[in-house]
VOPA-670549 format. One record per residue: x, y, z of N, C-alpha, C, O in turn; residue in one letter. Coordinates in steps of 0.1 Angstrom, whole numbers, plus 5000, padded with zeros to 4 digits. Example, Ala and Ser with C-alpha at 12.3 -4.5 7.8 and 13.67 -1.06 7.14 Angstrom:
% VOPA-670549
n.east, n.north, n.up, ca.east, ca.north, ca.up, c.east, c.north, c.up, o.east, o.north, o.up, code
5132, 4943, 5078, 5123, 4955, 5078, 5132, 4967, 5078, 5142, 4967, 5085, A $
5128, 4978, 5071, 5137, 4989, 5071, 5129, 5000, 5079, 5134, 5011, 5080, S $
END
This chain:
% VOPA-670549
n.east, n.north, n.up, ca.east, ca.north, ca.up, c.east, c.north, c.up, o.east, o.north, o.up, code
0200, 5713, 8937, 0200, 5713, 8951, 0208, 5701, 8956, 0206, 5690, 8952, M $
0218, 5704, 8964, 0227, 5693, 8969, 0220, 5684, 8979, 0211, 5689, 8987, A $
0224, 5672, 8980, 0219, 5663, 8990, 0225, 5667, 9003, 0237, 5669, 9004, N $
0217, 5667, 9013, 0221, 5672, 9026, 0232, 5663, 9032, 0241, 5667, 9039, A $
0232, 5650, 9030, 0241, 5640, 9036, 0255, 5641, 9029, 0265, 5641, 9035, A $
0255, 5642, 9016, 0267, 5642, 9008, 0272, 5655, 9004, 0284, 5657, 9001, S $
0263, 5665, 9002, 0267, 5678, 8997, 0269, 5678, 8982, 0274, 5688, 8976, G $
0265, 5667, 8975, 0266, 5666, 8960, 0252, 5665, 8954, 0244, 5658, 8958, V $
0250, 5674, 8944, 0238, 5674, 8937, 0238, 5666, 8924, 0249, 5663, 8919, A $
0226, 5662, 8919, 0225, 5655, 8907, 0220, 5664, 8896, 0210, 5670, 8898, V $
0228, 5666, 8885, 0225, 5675, 8874, 0212, 5670, 8868, 0209, 5658, 8867, H $
0203, 5679, 8863, 0191, 5676, 8857, 0192, 5667, 8845, 0184, 5659, 8842, D $
0204, 5668, 8837, 0206, 5660, 8826, 0207, 5645, 8829, 0203, 5637, 8821, D $
0212, 5642, 8841, 0213, 5628, 8846, 0199, 5622, 8847, 0197, 5611, 8843, C $
0191, 5630, 8853, 0177, 5625, 8855, 0170, 5624, 8842, 0162, 5614, 8840, K $
0171, 5633, 8833, 0165, 5633, 8820, 0170, 5620, 8812, 0162, 5613, 8806, L $
0183, 5618, 8811, 0188, 5607, 8804, 0183, 5594, 8810, 0180, 5584, 8802, R $
0183, 5593, 8823, 0178, 5580, 8829, 0163, 5578, 8826, 0160, 5566, 8822, F $
0155, 5588, 8826, 0141, 5586, 8822, 0140, 5582, 8807, 0131, 5574, 8804, L $
0148, 5587, 8799, 0148, 5583, 8785, 0152, 5569, 8783, 0146, 5561, 8775, E $
0162, 5564, 8791, 0167, 5551, 8790, 0155, 5541, 8795, 0153, 5531, 8789, L $
0149, 5545, 8806, 0139, 5537, 8813, 0126, 5536, 8804, 0121, 5525, 8802, K $
0122, 5547, 8799, 0109, 5547, 8792, 0110, 5544, 8777, 0102, 5537, 8772, A $
0120, 5549, 8771, 0121, 5548, 8756, 0132, 5539, 8751, 0133, 5536, 8739, K $
0141, 5534, 8761, 0152, 5526, 8757, 0161, 5533, 8747, 0165, 5527, 8737, R $
0163, 5546, 8749, 0171, 5554, 8740, 0186, 5551, 8740, 0193, 5553, 8730, T $
0190, 5546, 8752, 0205, 5543, 8754, 0207, 5529, 8759, 0198, 5523, 8765, Y $
0218, 5523, 8756, 0222, 5511, 8762, 0228, 5513, 8776, 0225, 5505, 8785, R $
0235, 5524, 8778, 0241, 5526, 8791, 0243, 5541, 8793, 0244, 5549, 8783, Y $
0244, 5545, 8806, 0248, 5559, 8809, 0259, 5558, 8820, 0257, 5552, 8830, I $
0270, 5565, 8817, 0281, 5566, 8827, 0281, 5580, 8832, 0281, 5590, 8825, I $
0281, 5581, 8846, 0281, 5594, 8852, 0293, 5595, 8862, 0298, 5585, 8866, V $
0297, 5607, 8864, 0308, 5610, 8873, 0305, 5621, 8883, 0296, 5629, 8880, K $
0313, 5622, 8894, 0311, 5633, 8903, 0322, 5643, 8900, 0334, 5641, 8900, I $
0317, 5655, 8896, 0326, 5666, 8894, 0328, 5673, 8908, 0320, 5679, 8914, E $
0340, 5671, 8913, 0344, 5676, 8927, 0343, 5691, 8928, 0338, 5696, 8938, E $
0347, 5698, 8918, 0347, 5713, 8918, 0333, 5718, 8918, 0330, 5728, 8925, K $
0325, 5712, 8910, 0311, 5717, 8909, 0302, 5710, 8920, 0291, 5715, 8922, Q $
0307, 5700, 8926, 0299, 5693, 8936, 0286, 5688, 8930, 0275, 5690, 8936, K $
0287, 5681, 8919, 0275, 5676, 8913, 0278, 5664, 8904, 0289, 5662, 8899, Q $
0268, 5655, 8902, 0269, 5643, 8894, 0265, 5647, 8880, 0254, 5653, 8878, V $
0274, 5644, 8870, 0271, 5648, 8856, 0273, 5636, 8847, 0280, 5627, 8850, V $
0266, 5637, 8836, 0267, 5626, 8826, 0280, 5627, 8819, 0284, 5638, 8814, V $
0288, 5616, 8818, 0300, 5616, 8811, 0299, 5610, 8797, 0304, 5615, 8787, E $
0291, 5599, 8796, 0290, 5592, 8783, 0276, 5585, 8783, 0272, 5579, 8793, K $
0270, 5584, 8771, 0259, 5576, 8769, 0262, 5566, 8757, 0269, 5570, 8748, V $
0257, 5554, 8758, 0259, 5544, 8748, 0247, 5542, 8739, 0236, 5542, 8744, G $
0249, 5541, 8727, 0238, 5539, 8717, 0232, 5525, 8720, 0239, 5516, 8725, E $
0219, 5522, 8716, 0213, 5510, 8719, 0220, 5498, 8712, 0218, 5486, 8716, P $
0227, 5501, 8701, 0234, 5490, 8694, 0247, 5486, 8700, 0253, 5476, 8696, T $
0252, 5493, 8710, 0265, 5490, 8716, 0264, 5478, 8725, 0253, 5474, 8730, E $
0275, 5471, 8726, 0276, 5458, 8734, 0281, 5461, 8748, 0285, 5472, 8751, T $
0281, 5450, 8756, 0286, 5451, 8769, 0301, 5453, 8769, 0307, 5460, 8777, Y $
0308, 5448, 8759, 0323, 5450, 8757, 0325, 5465, 8755, 0335, 5471, 8760, E $
0317, 5472, 8747, 0318, 5486, 8745, 0317, 5494, 8758, 0324, 5503, 8761, D $
0307, 5489, 8766, 0304, 5495, 8779, 0316, 5494, 8788, 0320, 5503, 8794, F $
0321, 5482, 8789, 0333, 5479, 8798, 0345, 5487, 8794, 0353, 5491, 8802, A $
0347, 5489, 8781, 0359, 5496, 8776, 0357, 5511, 8778, 0367, 5518, 8777, A $
0346, 5516, 8782, 0343, 5530, 8784, 0348, 5536, 8798, 0349, 5548, 8799, S $
0352, 5527, 8807, 0356, 5531, 8820, 0370, 5537, 8820, 0379, 5530, 8814, F $
0373, 5548, 8825, 0386, 5553, 8826, 0395, 5546, 8836, 0389, 5542, 8846, P $
0407, 5544, 8833, 0416, 5538, 8843, 0418, 5546, 8855, 0419, 5558, 8854, A $
0418, 5540, 8866, 0421, 5546, 8879, 0411, 5557, 8884, 0415, 5566, 8891, E $
0399, 5556, 8879, 0389, 5565, 8883, 0376, 5558, 8886, 0374, 5547, 8881, E $
0367, 5564, 8895, 0355, 5558, 8899, 0343, 5564, 8890, 0343, 5576, 8887, C $
0333, 5556, 8888, 0322, 5560, 8880, 0309, 5553, 8885, 0310, 5543, 8892, R $
0297, 5559, 8882, 0285, 5553, 8884, 0278, 5550, 8871, 0280, 5559, 8861, Y $
0271, 5539, 8869, 0266, 5536, 8856, 0252, 5530, 8857, 0248, 5524, 8867, C $
0244, 5532, 8847, 0231, 5526, 8845, 0232, 5518, 8832, 0235, 5523, 8822, I $
0229, 5505, 8833, 0231, 5496, 8821, 0217, 5489, 8819, 0212, 5483, 8828, Y $
0213, 5489, 8806, 0201, 5483, 8802, 0204, 5469, 8796, 0210, 5469, 8785, D $
0202, 5458, 8803, 0206, 5445, 8799, 0194, 5437, 8793, 0184, 5435, 8800, F $
0196, 5433, 8780, 0186, 5425, 8773, 0190, 5410, 8775, 0202, 5407, 8773, D $
0180, 5402, 8777, 0182, 5387, 8777, 0170, 5380, 8773, 0159, 5385, 8773, F $
0172, 5367, 8771, 0161, 5358, 8767, 0159, 5348, 8779, 0169, 5341, 8783, V $
0147, 5346, 8784, 0145, 5336, 8795, 0145, 5322, 8789, 0145, 5320, 8777, T $
0144, 5313, 8799, 0143, 5298, 8794, 0130, 5295, 8787, 0129, 5286, 8780, T $
0120, 5304, 8789, 0107, 5302, 8782, 0108, 5309, 8768, 0097, 5310, 8762, E $
0119, 5314, 8764, 0122, 5321, 8752, 0114, 5334, 8751, 0109, 5338, 8740, N $
0114, 5342, 8762, 0108, 5355, 8762, 0119, 5365, 8763, 0128, 5364, 8771, C $
0117, 5376, 8755, 0127, 5387, 8755, 0124, 5396, 8767, 0113, 5400, 8769, Q $
0134, 5398, 8775, 0133, 5406, 8788, 0144, 5416, 8788, 0154, 5416, 8780, K $
0142, 5426, 8797, 0152, 5436, 8799, 0152, 5440, 8814, 0142, 5441, 8820, S $
0164, 5442, 8819, 0166, 5447, 8833, 0175, 5459, 8833, 0185, 5459, 8825, K $
0173, 5468, 8842, 0182, 5480, 8843, 0190, 5478, 8856, 0184, 5476, 8866, I $
0203, 5479, 8854, 0212, 5477, 8866, 0219, 5490, 8869, 0222, 5498, 8860, F $
0221, 5493, 8882, 0229, 5504, 8886, 0242, 5498, 8891, 0243, 5489, 8899, F $
0253, 5504, 8886, 0267, 5498, 8889, 0275, 5509, 8894, 0276, 5520, 8889, I $
0282, 5506, 8905, 0292, 5515, 8911, 0306, 5510, 8908, 0309, 5499, 8913, A $
0313, 5516, 8899, 0326, 5512, 8894, 0337, 5519, 8902, 0337, 5531, 8903, W $
0346, 5510, 8908, 0357, 5516, 8915, 0369, 5507, 8912, 0371, 5496, 8916, S $
0379, 5513, 8904, 0391, 5506, 8900, 0400, 5504, 8912, 0400, 5512, 8921, H $
0407, 5492, 8913, 0416, 5489, 8924, 0426, 5500, 8926, 0430, 5503, 8938, D $
0431, 5506, 8916, 0441, 5516, 8917, 0436, 5531, 8918, 0443, 5540, 8917, S $
0423, 5532, 8920, 0417, 5545, 8922, 0422, 5552, 8934, 0426, 5545, 8944, S $
0422, 5565, 8934, 0426, 5573, 8946, 0416, 5570, 8958, 0404, 5568, 8955, R $
0421, 5570, 8970, 0412, 5567, 8981, 0401, 5578, 8982, 0390, 5574, 8985, I $
0405, 5590, 8980, 0395, 5601, 8981, 0383, 5599, 8971, 0372, 5601, 8974, R $
0387, 5595, 8959, 0377, 5592, 8948, 0368, 5580, 8952, 0356, 5581, 8950, S $
0373, 5570, 8959, 0365, 5559, 8963, 0356, 5563, 8975, 0345, 5558, 8975, K $
0360, 5572, 8983, 0352, 5576, 8994, 0340, 5585, 8990, 0330, 5585, 8996, M $
0343, 5594, 8980, 0332, 5603, 8975, 0322, 5594, 8968, 0312, 5600, 8963, I $
END
């Protein structure tokens, strides 16, 4: 079902992959894109838990926009292992204006 404001729906696979990342830490990251013809958000790529931030950054296509969910592991000053999930909206400087607007 499409969002009334944008007219773009989120594919069920996106929701499933996010829940797997959140609950089970199955992936390091999920990259999704908007399929303009289908008018829906679909999973483009998932990263294995062993992949690094450099692998994640290298996954972005040139001149296109993407949305990403990244599971960031870090150690606090108290030496505790922590994890935070970030939502990232990627928009390359040379992306098409239409792509940036959508």
